[in-house]
N, C-alpha and C positions, 0 to 999 in steps of 0.2 A: 281137489284144488292143490296144485303144486306149491310147496313151501320153499321160498327162497332162503338159502342158508349160507352162512359164512363159516368156513372150516379153519380152525387153528390147529394145525398138525404139521410137525416138521419131518416126519418119516414119509418119503416119497412113495415107497411101496404100499404103505397103509393108505395113503391118499388115493393112489391109483386103483386100489381095490374098493375103498369105501365110497368114493364118489358115484360109480355106476350102481353099486348095490343100494345106496340111498335112493337113487332115482327109481330103481326097480321095486324095492321092498317098502320104502318109506314115503314115496311120492315127494321126494325132496330134491331140489335142484341147487347144487352148490354154485353160487354166483361168483365167489372169490375165495381165496385161501391165503393164509399167512403161515410162515414157519417160525416166527419169533414174536415176542411180546410187543416190541416197538412197532413192528410192521403191522401187527393186528390192531393196535390202538390207533395208528394213523389211518388205516382203512376204515375202522368203525367210526372215527370222528367225522370223516367226509362222506360216509355212505349210510347214514342212520336209517333212511327210508328204504334201503334196498334189501334188507334182511328181516326175517321173522324168527329165524332159529340160528343160534351160534353154537357150534359144536367145538368144544375146547379140550385139548389135551393139556396135561399139567406140566410135563417136561418138554421144553422147547429148545430150539437152537440157541436162542437168546431170551433171557428173562424166564417168566413162568406163566402158566395158565391162570394162576391165582391173581396176578395183576390184571389180566384180561377180564376175569370174572368181576373183580372189584370195580373196574372201570365201567362195566355195563350195568351197574346198579340203576343209573338214571337212563332208562331206555323207553322206547315208545310202548304203549299198552299192547299187550298180546304177544310181544316178543319173548322168546324163551332162550335161556342159556343152559346148555347141557354139557356136562363133563363126561368125556369118554377117555378112560385112562387105564394103564396097566398098574398104576399105583393106587389101588382101591382099598385103602385101609379105613376102618371106621372113623379114625381121627381126621383123615383127609376128607372123607365124605362130609363130616360135620362141619369142618372148616369151609369147604366149598359152598355148602348150603347157607352157612352164616354170611358168607360174602355176597350171596345173591343168586347162586345157581338154582335152577328150578328142578334139575334132576341130575343124578350121578350114576354112571354105569361103568362096570369093569369090562375092558376090551376082551379079556380072556374067558369070561364066563357069562356075560349078560348082553351079548349082541342081539339075541332075539327080543329081549325086553327093550333094548335101545331102539331097534327098528319099529317095534310096536308103538313106542312112545312117539316116534317121528310120524308114523302113519296116523295116530290119534290126533296129533297136533295139526296135521294137514286137513283132517276131516272137521276140525272144530271151526 
């Protein structure tokens, strides 16, 4: 089953590589994306039923992924928030999980684990 996803990532090159790879390896279809916190929060507010997976970077053009994660605490059952970042310190991971993230992955060293997580979520 294909998982509808919302991507919060401000880097166009990363988005252009990540979106087709998610479809191929994780059975994830990115239905929309945002480059900043305000844009992400606006989309999420009006499209609650259109996503099951939110993939959030921490450093954005405007605002922070932390604000997006926090705003998603109240979400429909079965929805997941995943952090995919280059700033993968133990303290940041702890903070993201405390704010409500379901999983946390380092872009530079945990892409295989990230795609496996996406695939597992799609199969569930």
